[in-house]
C-alpha positions in Angstrom: 10.2 10.0 28.4 11.4 10.9 25.0 8.7 11.2 22.3 9.6 8.9 19.5 8.1 6.4 17.0 7.4 3.8 19.7 6.5 6.0 22.7 4.0 7.9 20.5 2.1 4.7 19.9 -1.1 4.5 22.0 -1.5 1.4 24.2 -3.4 -1.4 22.4 -5.0 -4.1 24.6 -5.3 -6.5 21.7 -1.5 -6.9 21.4 0.1 -9.8 23.3 3.5 -11.4 23.5 3.2 -13.0 20.0 2.5 -9.5 18.5 5.5 -8.0 20.2 7.7 -10.9 19.1 6.5 -10.4 15.5 7.4 -6.7 15.7 10.8 -7.5 17.0 11.4 -10.0 14.3 10.4 -7.6 11.6 12.4 -4.8 13.0 15.6 -6.8 13.1 15.0 -7.7 9.5 14.3 -4.2 8.4 17.1 -2.7 10.3 19.6 -5.2 8.9 18.4 -5.6 5.3 16.5 -2.4 4.3 17.3 0.6 6.5 21.0 0.9 5.5 20.1 0.8 1.8 16.7 2.7 1.6 18.2 6.0 0.4 20.4 4.4 -2.2 17.6 2.3 -3.5 15.3 5.4 -3.7 18.0 7.3 -5.6 18.5 4.2 -7.9 14.8 3.9 -8.5 14.6 0.2 -7.9 15.0 -2.6 -5.4 17.3 -5.6 -5.7 15.6 -8.8 -6.7 17.3 -10.5 -3.8 15.1 -8.6 -1.3 11.9 -10.6 -2.1 13.2 -14.1 -1.0 14.6 -12.5 2.1 11.3 -10.9 2.9 9.6 -14.2 2.3 11.9 -16.0 4.6 11.1 -13.7 7.5 7.4 -14.2 6.9 6.6 -10.7 5.6 5.3 -11.8 2.1 3.3 -14.7 3.3 1.5 -13.0 6.2 -2.3 -13.6 6.0 -2.2 -16.1 3.1 -3.1 -19.8 3.4 -0.3 -22.2 4.4 -1.2 -24.4 1.4 0.5 -21.8 -0.8 3.4 -20.9 1.5 1.5 -18.3 3.6 1.1 -17.8 7.3 -2.3 -17.6 8.9 -2.2 -19.9 11.9 -1.8 -18.0 15.2 -2.1 -14.6 13.4 -4.8 -11.9 13.3 -5.4 -8.4 11.9 -3.0 -6.9 14.3 -0.1 -8.7 12.7 -0.8 -7.0 9.4 -1.1 -3.6 11.2 2.3 -4.1 12.8 3.8 -5.1 9.4 2.4 -1.9 7.9 3.9 0.2 10.8 7.3 -1.3 10.6 7.6 -0.9 6.9 6.5 2.7 7.2 9.3 3.3 9.7 11.8 3.0 6.8 10.6 6.4 5.6 10.7 5.4 1.9 7.3 4.5 0.7 8.5 3.2 -2.6 10.2 0.4 -0.9 7.0 -0.8 0.8 4.9 -0.2 -2.4 7.1 -2.3 -4.6 8.0 -5.0 -2.1 4.4 -5.5 -0.9 2.5 -4.9 -4.2 1.3 -8.6 -4.1 -0.9 -7.5 -1.2 -3.3 -6.0 -3.7 -2.4 -8.1 -6.8 -2.7 -11.6 -5.1 -5.9 -11.4 -3.0 -8.2 -11.6 -6.1 -6.5 -14.8 -7.0 -6.7 -16.2 -3.5 -10.3 -15.3 -2.9 -11.8 -15.8 -6.4 -9.4 -17.8 -8.5 -9.4 -21.5 -9.4 -7.3 -24.0 -7.4 -5.0 -24.5 -10.4 -4.5 -20.7 -10.6 -3.7 -20.5 -6.9 -1.2 -23.3 -7.1 0.5 -21.8 -10.2 0.7 -18.2 -8.9 0.4 -17.9 -5.2 3.2 -20.2 -4.2 6.0 -18.6 -6.3 4.8 -15.1 -5.4 4.8 -15.8 -1.7 8.2 -17.3 -2.0 9.5 -14.1 -3.6 10.5 -15.8 -6.8 7.7 -14.4 -9.0 5.7 -11.1 -8.9 2.1 -10.0 -9.4 0.5 -6.6 -9.8 -3.0 -5.2 -9.9 -4.1 -3.6 -13.2 -7.2 -1.3 -12.8 -6.3 2.3 -13.4 -6.5 3.5 -17.0 -5.3 6.6 -18.9 -8.8 7.7 -19.7 -10.9 6.6 -16.8 -8.4 6.7 -13.9 -9.6 4.3 -11.2 -13.3 4.7 -12.2 -14.0 1.0 -12.5 -17.5 1.5 -14.0 -16.0 3.4 -17.0 -12.9 1.4 -17.8 -12.3 0.8 -21.5 -9.9 -2.2 -21.7 -11.9 -4.9 -23.4 -11.8 -8.7 -23.3 -13.8 -10.4 -26.1 -14.5 -14.1 -25.9 -13.1 -16.1 -28.8 -13.6 -19.8 -28.2 -11.4 -20.9 -25.2 -9.7 -17.5 -25.0 -10.3 -13.9 -24.3 -8.7 -11.3 -26.7 -7.7 -8.3 -24.6 -7.1 -4.8 -26.0 -6.5 -1.6 -24.1 -4.0 -0.2 -21.6 -3.5 0.4 -17.9 -1.3 3.1 -16.2 0.3 4.0 -12.9 0.6 0.3 -12.2 2.9 -0.2 -9.2 5.1 -3.2 -9.7 4.1 -3.3 -13.4 7.6 -3.6 -14.8 8.6 -6.5 -12.7 5.3 -8.4 -12.7 5.0 -11.9 -14.1 1.2 -11.7 -13.9 -1.3 -8.8 -13.6 -4.8 -9.2 -12.1 -6.5 -7.1 -14.6 -9.9 -5.4 -14.8 -11.4 -5.8 -18.3 -14.7 -5.1 -19.9 -16.4 -8.3 -21.0 -20.0 -7.0 -21.1 -22.0 -3.8 -21.5 -21.5 -0.4 -20.0 -21.1 0.3 -16.3 -19.8 -1.9 -13.4 -22.0 -4.8 -14.5 -19.9 -5.4 -17.6 -16.5 -5.7 -15.8 -14.5 -8.9 -15.2 -11.1 -9.8 -13.8 -8.5 -11.7 -15.8 -5.1 -13.0 -14.7 -2.9 -12.0 -17.6 0.7 -13.3 -17.9 3.2 -10.6 -18.9 5.0 -13.0 -21.3 1.9 -13.2 -23.5 2.2 -12.2 -27.1 0.9 -8.7 -27.6 1.7 -7.5 -24.1 4.1 -4.6 -23.6 5.0 -2.1 -21.0 6.9 1.1 -20.4 8.4 2.4 -17.2 7.1 5.6 -15.5 10.3 6.6 -13.7 9.9 10.4 -13.3 7.7 10.5 -10.2 7.5 13.0 -7.3 7.8 10.2 -4.8 8.0 6.5 -4.4 11.2 6.5 -6.4 12.2 3.0 -5.4 8.9 1.6 -6.7 8.7 0.5 -10.3 5.7 2.0 -11.9 4.5 1.2 -15.4 2.0 1.7 -18.2 0.8 -1.6 -19.6 -0.4 -2.2 -23.2 -2.6 -5.1 -24.5 -2.6 -5.5 -28.2 -4.8 -8.5 -29.1 -3.4 -10.4 -26.1 -4.9 -14.0 -26.1 -5.7 -15.1 -22.5 -7.1 -18.6 -21.8 -10.6 -18.4 -20.5 -9.7 -20.4 -17.4 -7.7 -17.4 -16.3 -10.9 -15.6 -15.4 -10.9 -14.5 -11.8 -14.4 -15.2 -10.4 -17.3 -15.1 -12.8 -17.7 -13.2 -16.0 -19.2 -9.7 -15.5 -18.8 -10.1 -11.7 -15.4 -8.4 -11.6 -16.7 -5.3 -9.8 -17.4 -7.5 -6.7 -13.9 -8.9 -6.8 -12.4 -5.4 -7.0 -14.5 -4.0 -4.2 -13.6 -6.8 -1.7 -10.0 -5.9 -2.4 -10.3 -2.2 -1.5 -10.9 -2.5 2.3 -7.7 -4.3 2.9 -5.7 -1.9 0.7 -7.2 1.1 2.5 -6.5 -0.3 5.9 -2.9 -1.1 5.0 -2.4 2.4 3.6 -4.0 4.0 6.7 -1.8 2.1 9.1 1.2 3.0 7.0 0.3 6.7 6.9 -0.3 6.9 10.6 3.1 5.3 11.2 4.8 7.7 8.7 3.3 10.6 10.6 5.0 9.2 13.7 8.3 9.1 11.8 7.8 12.8 11.1 7.1 13.4 14.8 10.2 11.4 15.9 12.5 13.3 13.5 11.0 16.7 14.5 11.3 16.0 18.2 14.9 14.8 17.9 15.9 17.9 15.9 14.0 20.3 18.2 15.8 18.9 21.3 19.2 19.0 19.7 19.1 22.2 17.6 19.9 25.5 19.4 18.6 28.8 18.1 18.7 32.3 19.7 20.5 30.9 22.7 18.2 28.0 23.6 16.9 24.7 22.3 14.5 24.8 19.4 12.1 22.9 21.6 12.2 25.7 24.2 10.3 28.0 21.8 6.6 27.8 22.5 5.6 27.8 18.8 7.7 24.7 18.2 6.3 22.9 21.3 2.8 23.7 20.0 3.6 22.3 16.6 4.8 19.0 18.2 1.7 18.9 20.5 -0.6 19.3 17.5 1.2 16.6 15.6 0.7 14.2 18.5 -3.0 15.2 18.9 -3.8 14.3 15.3 -1.7 11.1 15.5 -3.6 10.0 18.6 -7.0 10.6 16.9 -5.9 8.7 13.8 -4.6 5.8 15.9 -7.9 5.5 17.8 -9.9 5.5 14.6 -7.5 2.9 13.0 -8.0 0.7 16.0 -11.7 1.0 15.8 -11.7 -0.1 12.2 -9.4 -3.0 12.8 -11.7 -4.1 15.6 -14.7 -4.0 13.3 -12.8 -6.2 10.8 -11.7 -8.6 13.5 -15.4 -8.9 14.5 -16.4 -9.6 10.9 -18.3 -6.3 10.6 -16.2 -3.9 8.5 -17.9 -0.7 7.5 -16.6 0.4 4.0 -17.7 4.0 4.7 -15.8 4.2 8.0 -12.7 2.7 6.3 -12.9 5.2 3.5 -13.1 8.1 5.9 -10.2 6.5 7.9 -8.1 6.8 4.8 -8.9 10.5 4.6 -8.2 11.0 8.2 -4.8 9.3 7.9 -3.8 11.2 4.7 -4.7 14.5 6.3 -2.8 13.6 9.4 0.3 12.6 7.4 0.1 15.8 5.4 0.0 17.9 8.5 2.8 16.1 10.3 5.0 16.1 7.2 4.6 19.8 6.8 5.2 20.6 10.4 8.2 18.3 10.6 9.6 20.0 7.5 9.1 23.4 9.1 10.8 22.3 12.3 13.8 20.7 10.5 14.2 23.8 8.3 17.0 23.6 5.8 18.2 20.1 6.8 14.8 18.7 6.1 14.9 20.1 2.6 18.0 18.1 1.7 17.6 14.7 0.1 18.6 11.7 2.1 16.4 12.0 5.2 13.1 10.4 6.1 11.1 13.6 6.4 12.1 14.8 3.0 11.1 11.5 1.4 7.8 11.3 3.3 7.0 14.9 2.4 7.3 14.0 -1.3 5.0 11.0 -0.8 2.1 12.8 0.8 0.1 13.2 -2.5 0.5 9.6 -3.7 -1.0 8.5 -0.3 -3.8 11.0 -0.6 -4.6 9.8 -4.1 -3.7 6.1 -4.3 -6.2 3.5 -3.2 -9.0 6.0 -3.7 -8.5 9.8 -3.5 -9.7 11.8 -0.6 -12.6 13.2 -2.7 -13.7 9.7 -3.9 -13.5 8.4 -0.3 -15.7 11.2 1.0 -18.3 10.5 -1.7 -18.1 6.8 -1.1 -18.7 7.3 2.6 -21.6 9.6 2.0 -23.3 6.9 -0.1 -22.6 4.2 2.4 -24.2 6.4 5.1 -27.4 6.6 2.9 -27.1 10.2 1.7 
């Protein structure tokens, strides 16, 4: 049996025919509409606007969102989302996934905490692929430290007046709305609220952050708020309760990133195995050298462990008992596995892996953004320690 992306996936008793059909449907779409263009889009630094409606039509954008707004929940479970993350990771260009699926962190605050009018106005066009939404939390001064964010929203009659900035905002240049963390109260997490801010508001501006190590195909931006007037009914949840909104968003983001990282590690494994069995050095296949076989075995070992951990966390979510500490440590496990597999695959491929235009080279450049985004490895370990009562 050849060791590849699919054969390296451990058996999962939770997957049935409907899950396999979903994977097949997604793979056909990705192979036809994304794979042939991924490298060109990465080099161009953007995705075509036509991709979003196509992704909506296949069910990718609406997965997990209420049918009332054009989503798909009936007959689905957490494993559908895990499969989607896997299949998108198979592309080997993380910027494609980050940009196309950024609504997966921008929209949930609206769905779970927004008013019905807000959901109707925003969710439907976003899930149809006609409009775009991003999440605005990270700041130039505080990073992703929510308790110390400095962007303010001061109540003025029926409006909030917003001043400040956000940076490293994925999807920020394309977004029509930004679910934005703002300070409406005193210091600390207790003074934070979430506002839905339209990007056509007077006083809003943005600049592109195009010179990135990885995720080239993803549009990334710094956002500026200069006395931006936002109607008070655009408050997401309750005033000064924004920290709760943000925290409920993180588990889903970290699970999606972990599933994606594990799958990217399998891409690295697949590419390394294919090259090792094809390439001949010193009169024999690369795979016939013991040191190469051991590299591949170690990659599979770490992938197996990460898959088992990932499954455990998805099972806890399905049972309604997610453990934020365990999910935080899963993200660390996944990013460390990805880093190891990307490095070893690059070593096995040698010179060809260093040339642009292949999946391992792209993934290798994207290791750090995965280890930092959604909560850095250091923050995740500290979060877990606190969850464990230390």
